[in-house]
C-alpha positions as CSV (number, residue, x, y, z in Angstrom):
1,D,13.3,-36.8,-2.5
2,L,15.3,-35.0,0.3
3,V,12.3,-32.7,0.9
4,T,9.7,-35.2,0.7
5,K,11.8,-37.3,3.7
6,A,11.9,-34.1,5.6
7,L,8.2,-33.8,5.3
8,K,7.7,-37.3,6.7
9,G,6.1,-38.2,3.2
10,V,3.8,-35.3,2.8
11,A,4.0,-33.8,-0.8
12,P,6.2,-30.8,-1.4
13,D,3.3,-29.1,-3.0
14,S,1.4,-29.2,0.0
15,L,3.7,-26.2,1.3
16,H,2.6,-24.0,-1.8
17,H,0.3,-21.2,-1.2
18,L,-1.8,-18.9,-3.5
19,D,-1.7,-15.1,-3.5
20,E,-4.6,-12.9,-3.7
21,D,-4.5,-13.0,-7.4
22,G,-4.7,-16.8,-7.3
23,L,-1.1,-17.0,-8.6
24,D,0.9,-20.2,-6.9
25,I,3.9,-19.5,-4.9
26,A,6.0,-22.6,-4.1
27,A,8.3,-23.0,-1.2
28,L,11.2,-24.1,-3.5
29,Y,12.2,-23.4,-7.0
30,Q,14.4,-25.2,-9.4
31,I,17.5,-23.0,-10.2
32,D,17.9,-25.1,-13.6
33,A,14.7,-23.6,-14.7
34,V,16.1,-20.5,-15.1
35,S,17.4,-19.8,-18.6
36,P,20.4,-17.2,-18.3
37,A,20.9,-14.7,-20.9
38,A,23.8,-14.8,-23.3
39,S,27.0,-12.4,-22.0
40,D,26.4,-9.8,-24.5
41,Q,22.5,-9.8,-23.8
42,V,20.5,-8.3,-21.0
43,P,16.8,-8.7,-20.8
44,V,15.0,-5.2,-21.3
45,H,13.3,-5.8,-18.2
46,R,16.4,-5.8,-15.9
47,L,17.4,-2.4,-17.0
48,T,16.3,0.9,-15.6
49,A,15.5,4.1,-17.6
50,H,19.3,5.3,-17.2
51,P,21.7,2.3,-16.3
52,A,24.9,4.5,-16.2
53,Q,23.0,7.2,-14.1
54,R,21.7,4.9,-11.9
55,L,25.2,3.0,-11.3
56,A,26.9,6.2,-10.6
57,Y,24.2,7.8,-8.2
58,G,21.5,5.6,-7.8
59,W,17.9,6.2,-8.4
60,R,16.2,9.7,-7.5
61,V,15.1,10.3,-4.1
62,C,12.1,12.2,-4.8
63,Q,10.4,13.3,-1.7
64,P,6.4,14.5,-1.1
65,V,5.5,17.7,0.3
66,E,1.7,18.3,1.3
67,T,0.7,21.4,-0.1
68,D,-2.5,22.0,2.0
69,A,-0.7,24.4,4.6
70,A,0.2,28.1,4.1
71,P,2.5,28.8,1.3
72,E,5.4,29.5,3.4
73,T,5.2,26.5,5.5
74,V,5.3,24.4,2.4
75,N,8.6,26.1,1.0
76,A,10.1,25.7,4.3
77,A,9.4,21.6,4.1
78,I,10.6,21.7,0.5
79,L,13.9,23.6,1.3
80,D,14.3,21.0,4.3
81,E,13.9,18.0,2.0
82,L,16.5,19.4,-0.2
83,A,18.9,20.3,2.1
84,G,18.5,17.2,3.6
85,G,19.4,14.9,0.7
86,A,16.4,14.8,-1.6
87,M,17.0,14.7,-5.1
88,G,13.5,15.9,-6.1
89,I,10.0,17.0,-4.7
90,Y,6.5,15.5,-5.3
91,L,3.9,18.0,-5.2
92,N,0.5,17.0,-5.1
93,L,-1.4,20.2,-5.9
94,G,-5.0,21.5,-5.8
95,S,-6.7,24.6,-7.5
96,A,-5.4,26.9,-4.7
97,A,-1.8,25.4,-4.4
98,A,-1.4,25.9,-8.2
99,T,-1.7,29.3,-8.3
100,Q,0.8,29.7,-5.1
101,L,3.4,27.3,-6.7
102,E,6.0,30.5,-7.0
103,Q,5.7,31.3,-3.4
104,M,5.9,27.3,-2.5
105,L,9.2,26.9,-4.8
106,H,10.7,30.2,-3.5
107,D,14.4,30.1,-3.4
108,V,14.5,26.8,-5.1
109,V,17.0,26.6,-7.8
110,L,15.1,25.0,-10.7
111,G,17.3,22.4,-12.6
112,A,18.9,21.4,-9.5
113,A,16.1,18.9,-8.4
114,D,13.5,16.8,-10.0
115,I,10.0,18.7,-9.6
116,V,6.9,16.3,-10.1
117,L,4.1,18.5,-10.4
118,D,1.0,16.3,-9.7
119,A,-2.2,18.9,-10.3
120,G,-4.8,17.1,-11.8
121,P,-7.1,19.1,-13.6
122,H,-5.4,22.2,-12.6
123,V,-2.2,21.1,-14.7
124,G,-2.5,23.9,-16.9
125,D,-2.5,26.6,-13.9
126,A,0.4,25.1,-12.4
127,L,2.5,24.8,-15.7
128,A,2.1,28.4,-16.5
129,V,3.2,29.6,-13.0
130,F,6.2,27.2,-13.4
131,A,7.2,28.3,-16.8
132,K,6.9,32.1,-15.5
133,M,9.7,31.2,-12.6
134,A,11.5,29.3,-15.0
135,R,12.2,32.1,-17.2
136,G,12.3,34.3,-14.4
137,Q,15.7,32.2,-13.6
138,G,17.0,32.6,-17.3
139,K,15.8,29.0,-18.2
140,N,13.7,27.2,-20.5
141,L,11.6,24.2,-18.9
142,S,13.7,22.1,-21.1
143,D,16.8,22.6,-18.9
144,I,14.8,21.4,-15.9
145,S,13.7,18.1,-14.7
146,L,10.2,18.4,-14.4
147,D,7.0,16.0,-14.9
148,L,3.6,17.0,-15.1
149,A,2.0,13.3,-13.8
150,I,-1.0,13.6,-15.5
151,D,-3.4,10.4,-15.5
152,P,-6.3,10.5,-17.2
153,F,-7.7,7.2,-15.5
154,A,-6.9,8.0,-12.1
155,P,-9.5,8.0,-9.5
156,Q,-11.7,11.0,-9.6
157,A,-9.8,12.0,-12.7
158,D,-11.4,14.2,-15.2
159,A,-11.7,12.7,-18.4
160,A,-10.7,15.9,-20.0
161,L,-7.1,15.2,-18.8
162,L,-6.5,12.9,-21.5
163,A,-6.9,15.6,-24.5
164,E,-5.3,18.2,-22.2
165,G,-2.2,15.9,-21.7
166,L,-2.2,15.1,-25.4
167,H,-2.4,18.8,-26.3
168,L,0.7,19.5,-24.1
169,M,2.7,16.8,-25.3
170,G,2.2,18.1,-28.7
171,G,4.0,21.1,-27.7
172,A,1.3,23.3,-26.9
173,G,2.0,26.4,-24.8
174,D,4.9,25.9,-22.5
175,A,5.1,22.1,-22.9
176,D,8.8,22.4,-24.4
177,I,9.5,20.0,-21.9
178,T,12.3,17.0,-21.7
179,D,10.8,14.7,-19.3
180,G,7.2,13.8,-18.6
181,V,3.8,14.7,-19.3
182,F,1.6,11.4,-18.6
183,R,2.7,9.5,-15.6
184,L,0.1,6.7,-15.1
185,N,-0.4,6.2,-11.2
186,G,-1.2,2.8,-10.3
187,W,-0.1,3.6,-6.6
188,Q,-3.2,5.4,-6.3
189,W,-5.4,2.5,-7.4
190,H,-3.4,0.3,-5.4
191,N,-4.6,2.4,-2.1
192,H,-8.2,2.3,-3.3
193,G,-8.0,-1.6,-3.2
194,L,-6.6,-3.0,-6.8
195,S,-4.4,-6.2,-6.3
196,Q,-0.9,-6.3,-7.6
197,V,-2.0,-8.1,-10.7
198,Q,-4.9,-5.6,-11.4
199,E,-2.5,-2.9,-10.8
200,L,-0.3,-3.8,-13.6
201,A,-2.9,-4.7,-15.8
202,Y,-4.6,-1.0,-15.2
203,L,-1.0,0.7,-16.2
204,L,-0.6,-1.5,-19.5
205,A,-4.3,-0.7,-20.4
206,A,-4.1,3.0,-19.3
207,A,-0.7,3.4,-21.5
208,T,-2.2,1.4,-24.5
209,Q,-5.0,4.3,-24.5
210,I,-2.6,7.0,-24.4
211,F,-0.7,5.6,-27.4
212,R,-3.8,4.9,-29.0
213,S,-5.6,8.4,-28.6
214,G,-2.1,10.0,-29.3
215,T,-1.5,8.5,-32.5
216,E,-5.0,8.8,-33.6
217,A,-4.4,12.7,-32.9
218,G,-1.3,12.7,-34.9
219,L,1.5,12.6,-32.3
220,P,4.5,10.0,-33.0
221,A,4.6,7.1,-30.7
222,E,8.3,7.9,-30.2
223,L,7.2,11.1,-28.4
224,I,4.4,9.2,-26.6
225,A,6.9,6.8,-25.1
226,R,9.4,9.4,-24.1
227,K,7.0,11.6,-22.2
228,T,4.9,8.6,-20.3
229,S,5.9,7.3,-17.1
230,M,4.4,5.3,-14.4
231,S,4.3,4.9,-10.8
232,V,3.9,1.5,-9.1
233,A,3.2,0.9,-5.3
234,L,5.8,-1.5,-3.4
235,P,4.3,-4.0,-0.9
236,A,5.7,-4.7,2.4
237,D,7.1,-8.2,0.7
238,M,10.3,-6.8,-0.6
239,F,10.8,-10.0,-2.9
240,D,7.4,-9.4,-4.4
241,G,8.4,-5.4,-4.7
242,I,11.3,-6.5,-6.7
243,A,9.2,-8.9,-9.1
244,K,6.5,-6.4,-9.2
245,C,8.8,-3.8,-10.9
246,R,10.4,-6.4,-13.2
247,A,7.2,-7.3,-14.5
248,L,6.0,-3.9,-15.3
249,R,8.9,-3.4,-17.2
250,R,8.4,-6.5,-19.1
251,G,4.8,-5.3,-20.1
252,W,6.2,-2.1,-20.9
253,A,8.4,-3.6,-23.3
254,G,5.8,-5.6,-24.8
255,L,3.6,-2.6,-25.8
256,V,6.4,-0.5,-27.5
257,T,7.5,-3.6,-29.2
258,A,4.2,-4.2,-30.5
259,L,4.1,-0.3,-31.5
260,G,7.0,-1.0,-33.8
261,L,9.7,0.8,-31.1
262,R,12.9,-0.9,-29.9
263,A,12.3,-1.8,-26.3
264,D,15.9,-0.6,-25.1
265,S,15.6,2.7,-26.6
266,Y,12.3,3.6,-25.1
267,P,12.9,2.3,-21.6
268,L,10.1,2.9,-18.8
269,H,10.8,5.3,-16.2
270,L,9.4,3.9,-13.3
271,Q,8.7,5.6,-9.7
272,A,8.0,3.5,-7.0
273,L,6.2,4.4,-3.6
274,P,5.5,2.1,-0.6
275,S,2.2,0.9,-0.4
276,M,-0.3,3.3,1.8
277,R,-2.8,0.9,2.3
278,M,-0.4,-1.1,4.5
279,F,0.0,1.6,7.0
280,S,-1.7,1.3,10.2
281,L,-2.4,3.7,12.8
282,A,-2.6,1.3,15.5
283,D,1.3,0.7,15.6
284,A,2.8,3.7,13.5
285,D,6.2,2.7,14.4
286,M,5.6,-0.7,12.4
287,N,5.3,1.5,9.4
288,I,8.8,2.1,9.5
289,M,9.4,-1.4,9.0
290,R,7.0,-1.7,6.3
291,T,8.6,1.5,4.4
292,T,12.1,-0.3,4.5
293,T,11.3,-3.5,3.1
294,A,9.4,-1.9,0.5
295,L,12.0,0.4,-0.5
296,L,14.3,-2.5,-0.5
297,G,11.8,-4.2,-3.1
298,G,11.8,-1.0,-5.1
299,A,15.7,-0.3,-4.9
300,M,16.7,-3.8,-6.1
301,G,13.6,-4.0,-8.6
302,G,15.4,-1.3,-10.5
303,A,13.0,1.7,-9.6
304,D,14.3,5.1,-11.0
305,M,12.7,7.3,-8.8
306,M,11.2,6.3,-5.2
307,T,9.0,8.6,-3.2
308,A,8.5,7.5,0.6
309,Y,6.1,9.2,3.0
310,A,6.5,9.3,6.5
311,H,5.7,6.3,8.9
312,D,3.1,8.7,10.8
313,V,1.7,10.6,7.7
314,L,-1.8,9.2,8.2
315,T,-2.0,11.3,11.1
316,G,-0.5,14.5,9.6
317,G,3.0,13.2,9.6
318,S,6.1,14.8,11.7
319,A,9.5,16.2,10.9
320,M,11.4,13.2,12.4
321,G,8.8,10.7,10.3
322,R,9.7,12.8,6.9
323,R,13.4,12.8,7.7
324,L,13.3,9.2,8.4
325,A,11.6,8.3,5.3
326,R,14.2,10.4,3.3
327,M,17.2,9.1,5.1
328,Q,16.2,5.3,4.5
329,Q,16.7,5.8,0.9
330,I,19.8,8.1,1.2
331,M,21.4,5.1,3.2
332,M,20.6,2.5,1.1
333,I,22.2,4.4,-1.8
334,E,25.3,5.5,0.2
335,E,26.3,3.1,2.6
336,S,24.7,0.1,1.2
337,G,25.5,0.6,-2.3
338,L,22.2,-0.6,-3.3
339,G,22.5,1.5,-6.5
340,R,25.6,0.0,-7.9
341,S,24.1,-3.0,-9.6
342,L,21.5,-3.5,-12.2
343,D,18.9,-6.0,-11.5
344,A,20.8,-7.9,-8.3
345,A,18.2,-10.4,-7.7
346,G,18.0,-11.5,-11.4
347,G,18.8,-15.0,-11.9
348,A,17.4,-16.0,-8.5
349,A,14.9,-18.7,-9.3
350,F,12.1,-17.6,-7.1
351,I,12.2,-13.8,-8.9
352,E,12.3,-14.9,-12.1
353,A,9.6,-17.3,-11.7
354,R,7.6,-14.6,-9.6
355,T,8.1,-11.9,-12.2
356,E,7.1,-14.4,-15.1
357,A,3.8,-15.1,-13.1
358,L,2.9,-11.4,-12.5
359,A,3.5,-10.5,-16.0
360,A,1.8,-13.1,-17.6
361,A,-1.4,-12.6,-15.2
362,A,-1.3,-8.8,-15.9
363,W,-0.9,-8.9,-19.5
364,A,-3.8,-11.3,-19.3
365,G,-5.7,-8.8,-17.2
366,F,-4.7,-5.9,-19.5
367,Q,-6.3,-7.8,-22.5
368,D,-9.3,-8.4,-20.9
369,I,-9.8,-4.4,-20.1
370,E,-8.9,-3.7,-24.0
371,A,-11.7,-6.4,-25.0
372,A,-14.2,-4.6,-22.9
373,G,-13.3,-1.2,-24.7
374,G,-10.0,0.0,-23.1
375,A,-8.8,2.3,-20.0
376,A,-11.3,5.2,-21.1
377,V,-14.3,3.1,-21.2
378,A,-13.5,1.6,-18.3
379,Q,-12.8,4.6,-16.4
380,A,-16.1,6.1,-17.8
381,E,-18.1,2.9,-16.7
382,Q,-16.2,2.7,-13.0
383,R,-14.9,-0.6,-13.6
384,F,-11.9,0.2,-12.1
385,A,-13.3,1.7,-9.1
386,A,-15.6,-1.5,-8.9
387,M,-12.6,-3.8,-9.0
388,A,-10.6,-1.6,-6.3
389,E,-13.8,-2.1,-4.3
390,A,-14.4,-5.8,-4.8
391,A,-10.9,-6.5,-4.0
392,A,-10.6,-4.2,-1.1
393,R,-13.7,-6.5,0.2
394,R,-12.2,-9.4,-0.1
395,R,-9.3,-8.2,1.9
396,D,-11.5,-7.3,4.8
397,Q,-13.2,-10.8,4.8
398,Q,-9.9,-12.4,4.8
399,L,-8.8,-10.3,7.9
400,A,-12.1,-11.4,9.6
401,Q,-11.4,-14.9,8.9
402,G,-8.1,-14.7,10.5
403,K,-6.3,-15.2,6.9
404,L,-4.8,-11.8,6.7
405,P,-2.1,-11.5,9.6
406,L,-1.3,-7.8,10.2
407,L,2.1,-7.4,12.4
408,G,1.5,-4.8,15.2
409,I,-2.3,-5.2,14.7
410,T,-3.5,-8.7,14.8
411,V,0.1,-10.0,15.8
412,Q,2.0,-8.5,18.6
413,P,-0.8,-5.7,18.8
414,D,0.2,-2.3,20.1
415,S,-1.5,-0.9,23.4
416,K,-1.3,2.8,22.2
417,P,-4.1,5.0,21.5
418,V,-5.3,5.0,17.8
419,G,-5.0,8.1,16.2
420,D,-7.4,10.2,14.0
421,L,-6.9,9.6,10.2
422,A,-6.1,12.9,8.4
423,P,-8.9,14.0,5.7
424,R,-6.4,13.5,2.6
425,W,-6.4,9.5,3.3
426,Q,-10.0,8.8,4.1
427,M,-9.9,7.1,0.7
428,I,-7.4,4.4,1.4
429,A,-8.8,0.9,1.7
430,R,-6.4,-0.1,4.5
431,P,-7.1,-3.6,5.9
432,A,-5.8,-2.2,9.3
433,A,-8.6,0.1,9.3
434,V,-11.2,-2.8,10.6
435,I,-9.2,-2.9,13.5
436,E,-8.6,0.4,14.2
437,A,-12.4,1.0,14.2
438,I,-12.9,-1.7,16.8
439,R,-10.3,0.0,18.9
440,R,-11.6,3.2,18.8
441,Q,-14.6,2.0,20.1
442,S,-13.5,-0.1,22.8
443,A,-11.4,3.0,24.1
444,K,-14.9,5.1,23.8
445,T,-16.8,3.1,25.8
446,P,-14.5,0.2,27.4
447,P,-16.4,-2.9,27.9
448,R,-16.3,-4.9,31.0
449,I,-15.3,-8.3,30.4
450,L,-15.5,-11.4,32.5
451,I,-14.0,-14.5,31.7
452,L,-15.6,-17.1,33.8
453,Q,-13.7,-20.5,34.5
454,Q,-14.8,-23.4,37.1
455,G,-11.7,-24.6,39.0
456,D,-8.2,-23.5,39.7
457,A,-6.7,-25.5,36.9
458,A,-4.4,-23.7,34.5
459,D,-6.0,-23.2,31.2
460,P,-4.0,-21.7,28.2
461,R,-7.3,-20.7,26.7
462,R,-7.3,-17.8,29.1
463,E,-4.2,-16.2,27.9
464,A,-5.8,-17.0,24.3
465,I,-8.8,-15.0,24.9
466,R,-6.6,-12.2,26.6
467,R,-4.6,-11.9,23.3
468,V,-7.4,-11.8,21.2
469,L,-9.0,-9.0,23.4
470,R,-5.6,-7.1,23.0
471,I,-6.2,-6.8,19.5
472,G,-9.4,-4.6,19.9
473,G,-7.7,-2.7,22.6
474,M,-9.7,-4.7,25.2
475,S,-9.0,-6.2,28.9
476,A,-10.9,-8.6,31.0
477,V,-10.9,-10.0,34.3
478,H,-10.9,-13.4,35.4
479,L,-13.3,-14.9,38.1
480,T,-13.1,-18.9,39.2
481,L,-16.2,-20.7,39.9
482,P,-16.3,-23.5,42.6
483,V,-16.9,-27.0,40.9
484,A,-19.8,-27.4,43.5
485,P,-22.0,-26.1,45.0
486,V,-22.0,-22.6,44.1
487,D,-22.1,-20.5,46.9
488,A,-23.6,-17.1,47.6
489,V,-20.2,-15.3,47.7
490,T,-19.7,-16.5,44.1
491,V,-22.9,-15.6,43.0
492,D,-22.5,-12.0,44.6
493,S,-19.2,-11.5,43.0
494,V,-20.7,-11.9,39.5
495,R,-23.4,-9.5,40.3
496,V,-20.7,-7.1,41.6
497,A,-18.7,-7.3,38.6
498,R,-21.7,-6.4,36.4
499,P,-20.0,-7.6,33.0
500,A,-21.1,-6.5,29.6
501,I,-19.6,-9.4,28.1
502,V,-19.1,-13.0,29.8
503,V,-16.8,-15.8,28.1
504,L,-17.1,-18.9,29.7
505,L,-13.7,-20.7,29.4
506,D,-14.2,-24.6,30.4
507,L,-18.2,-24.0,30.8
508,K,-20.9,-24.6,28.7
509,I,-24.1,-22.0,28.7
510,D,-26.4,-25.0,28.7
511,R,-24.9,-26.2,31.8
512,L,-24.7,-23.2,34.0
513,N,-25.5,-23.7,37.6
514,P,-29.1,-22.1,37.6
515,Q,-28.2,-19.4,40.3
516,V,-25.2,-18.4,38.4
517,R,-27.2,-18.2,35.0
518,E,-29.9,-16.4,36.6
519,Q,-27.6,-13.8,38.1
520,L,-25.9,-13.6,34.5
521,D,-29.1,-12.7,32.8
522,H,-29.9,-9.8,35.3
523,S,-26.1,-8.6,35.3
524,I,-24.6,-8.9,32.0
525,L,-25.7,-5.2,30.5
526,L,-25.3,-6.5,27.3
527,G,-26.5,-10.0,27.1
528,G,-23.4,-11.2,25.7
529,I,-22.5,-14.8,26.7
530,F,-19.8,-16.6,24.9
531,E,-18.1,-19.8,24.9
532,A,-14.2,-20.0,24.6
533,D,-14.1,-22.6,21.9
534,D,-16.6,-20.7,19.5
535,I,-14.2,-17.6,19.7
536,L,-10.6,-18.9,19.6
537,P,-10.5,-20.5,16.3
538,D,-8.2,-18.4,14.2
539,T,-11.4,-17.8,11.7
540,A,-13.5,-16.6,14.5
541,Q,-11.3,-14.1,16.5
542,I,-11.6,-10.7,14.4
543,A,-15.5,-11.5,13.8
544,W,-16.1,-11.7,17.5
545,L,-14.1,-8.7,18.1
546,I,-16.2,-6.9,15.2
547,K,-19.3,-7.9,17.2
548,L,-18.2,-6.8,20.6
549,A,-17.5,-3.4,19.1
550,D,-20.8,-3.4,17.4
551,M,-22.4,-4.5,20.9
552,T,-20.5,-1.9,22.9
553,K,-22.3,0.8,20.8
554,D,-25.3,0.5,23.0
555,L,-23.2,1.6,25.8
556,D,-22.6,4.9,24.3
């Protein structure tokens, strides 16, 4: 009643909105709708893989190191991360990098830090080199925290990876490891475009396929559960990050329970990484804030390991950016004490409701994938890629319609030049890329834009137009026309300006003075005349900027 009164009779449901998966998010939640657990019971989705270790030391800070540089450079970066407080290293290895692994890990004491080797089809080569290094240090692989991070269903993954991973899991060759063989990578598919629910459904379907194929090959489900982990993308929305991690643990618990295993005996090892598709080149400093809130979501959502990229990684990254990404987590653990509690947000009405909604929707999506043949069939038929492409396209449409505000990009846009995207990140479906393309084009061929107004009256639309233009890295000059008559000086001013684009502030195209209209027709380089009222609605602004960018290509 109080809410309805405050809204002056408008229904409280009017404050609800839908997320991109169509799930309802309310403004208010009833606290009595949450059913508290008994004092001697803790729901499995609230527990990390190693609760006691988490309470004592926090999560594992496992930092990424790019491996496309010279081995000596990579080695220096690894040692710098470890000396700076990182507890583990995440290496994405290509064919050349796999053979140079020993040089990259020179002076690294194996066993003192977690090592994640994401080598894709080169996993066999990387494992052989790593095993040789371990023996050289007098250790077995079972003494070292090593994860091979195999995902047979990741973008561009080789289907043969499933059989190879199961072969290694069965103890073939040097795979006498205690930690991980499979690490299903929802983060990659998220960056290609999958929505939150689709990402969670993918992870559950991929895990089910590994369980199915593994048990058919004679491997016990217990072994598969112990050596399979997942990585998930953290959105900038901290609360969604919390709920997403909790929902994934709930889904995993459902899988292992269906296999006849105790969920509390086989908890999910969860790696969380801030989303890369939320990053922008247009205002890289804003990526620091996005990363911070994302990491907070993972910390309070119970991630066992978190990996954060530098805020400027899209342009290659910097030592300062890598240090900030690392120190954000260390400060959360050491100064904020975020690792000293389990499921800190548990019991909050919104978090519980959001967790339930995500978990239920993800389970339904997982069932759809299973009904169509499972993850292996979906990957072979490119269905995951099609889902990601369609979701990314819908996101771009929302941006063009003004329904997807991006801080530092469409809201309070930064004026700095847009940098060049590093080749490795070209495949990421970033909504900000649309605006970045507009700004690159406007920087290459800045259009001369003229705002025409009749009379001197202050008009807030003038600044509104300039604000829209700033999103695209453009600017405009303002010219006032006399009410009547139009003199030669005014007409000459339009001619001298030689605008490429004209925006009519308080005029209508069909009501322009004939002299001015004639001069505009002769002077406007691109023939673009627009009325302010047509371009200022939220649903029209980005679409107009896209049109301007296309028009200015004719000036090249």
